Every structure is written in C-alpha cells, then in structure tokens.
Phi, psi and omega in degrees: 000318180299319179295319179297316179297321179297320180295318180297315179298316181295317179297320177299319179298320178299313182296321178298316179299317180297316180297318179299311181295318180298318179297321178300313181296316188284315186272334180262309183274332179048066182299151184245353176208150187277130179278173173238127179285314169072032179246158173271155178290120181298153179299135180090000180241156176227144178282131180269310184189160166276142183259125177274073189280319181188157177299133177068014170244167184229137178220146178211149184231140180230163173222150181190196182234161179129202177260159180294328180294316179293321180296313179301315181296322180300310182287327176299316180293323178296321180288325176297319176299329181274007175102002177280149179256132181291137177249303180193162171240151173211148173232085186290338178202162180298132178088001179216130179214155178212160177228148180241135179224161179227152177199123174050044178084007179245154178236135180237141176242125175261119179250124179248122182234130177273108182276329174214166178307121178069009175249123189238139170248127178253126174240131179241126177236131181228141178200175181297137185282157180296327181300320178283328177298326181301328181291340183267346184276135176272132180292152179295152181255341184237153177293145168284165178300147181143191178212150178281157174286129188299325184253012174248119184298146175252131182299133185303127177083000181284158179250132177280118185253339173216153178210126176225134181222098175245239171284331174247166180242133176232124180229135176242139178237162179229136179215156177272354178290153182280169186299319182297315180297316180294318180298315179299323179299308183290326179296331180263324185279331177299310177300326179295338178263010176094009180270145176259122179289125180257340180180157179203136171235138185212143173214184179281357180246336184199147176217148176225134180234133180241134181213154179229160175217131182302137178062012182241301181148201177228152184231141176238132177243115178258125184235126180202168175297135180296136177277346185250337185230110183298132178085007181243160179247134178263134178239118178247123178251119179246121181244125178242106181285152172288138180250000000 
C-alpha cells in the first residue's frame, strides 16, 4: 500500500510539474507555432503519451529506469543529435532534474522525475522561446506614471517603463540607442549634476555605473540589452538616499 501511495504521489508531482511548465510557456511566452522535438525513443525507454500541454506547444512523456542524471543526459544528448543546442542543466531538489535546450527560436525543457527508486519519468515540453517573442513585441510609446529624479540625468528620448518609490527609488527606461552611447552619456552627465563617480564596468553587452553625492545618497545605473524588446537598451536607475 505504501508503494502504491508513493507512486500516486510521484505521478501527481510529475503532472503538476508539466502543468506549471506548460502554463509558463502558454501564458508568458505565448508560442505562435508548434515546434518539433524530432528525437527517437532511446533504447531502454518507452513512450508513455503525448502531452496536451497548451495550444501551439508540444509535450511528450517517456518512462524508463536508471538515475535522473543519466536519464536527463540521455535525452539531452538525443536532442543535441537532433539539432538542439544545450543551454543548461539544473537539479533543484532530490528526485527532480531538468535541462534546457534551444533550436531555431524554440526552447525545450527536459524534466526528469524519479517516481520510484531507479524508475524515471521524462517529460519534454517545447515552445517558442522568449528571445524570439521579444522581436514581436512593440516597445511602449508613453511614460508610465511616476517622476524622474531631479538631479539624475535622463537619457534623451528614452521612455520610462517602470517606477517604484519606497525607501529607495527604482526607475527603468527604454531607448533605441546602443549601450556604449548610453554609458558615455551617464559617465559624463552624472558628474555634471554633482555626482562623484565611484566605479564603472562596461562592455558591449552590459554596463554599470556607481556614483555618490554628499548628503544625498548613492545611485547605480545598470545598462544592458533589453530582455523584452529586441534592438533596444534597458536603463535601470537605482537611488538609495542617505538616512
């Protein structure tokens, strides 16, 4: 009876994981066309079912024996052979592990769950990746409610997309200018507003600028490629006042 109950609980856990991942793909990523996983069933494994996870997403489930690490690696390698590119592996808890791969604008997650000792269920869910979805999103045209910091320069032509004001202030802007141009702007304009530059790191992908002002506080400017809007630069201004 204990073994039967454990199997029921484990199977329920598998279904919950599939639903969570499927919901993420459908409601957050909103895929627009169905991908193809394109792998053969590995030796020693059997296909259990196709998963009806979400419209325009694809899911499939297998079962076999072994460890979750070996199972994950087996299916990861099969997908690499089918043209998928490896992104990362993770084992967030005992008895559960997953791998992420990408191919032609799609992202697939391999979930390995140990339902009983040495018995593994593999669920694969694939849908359009967030990176490609970003290319379809139109950037906002108007500022969100809020206000700019009076003595922190705002990059010319940028749009304020978020504003939070608690004990600290966080403001995000969006611009079509590249990271280098934005970084040079803040590196020169912050001192012009009375801020002392304390440090700066910069590359063609990301920049961070740190500055302080007596009796005022310190400000951090994070500049990077937007994760939501292809071809745009995100500017995050964090202000921490002295108390």
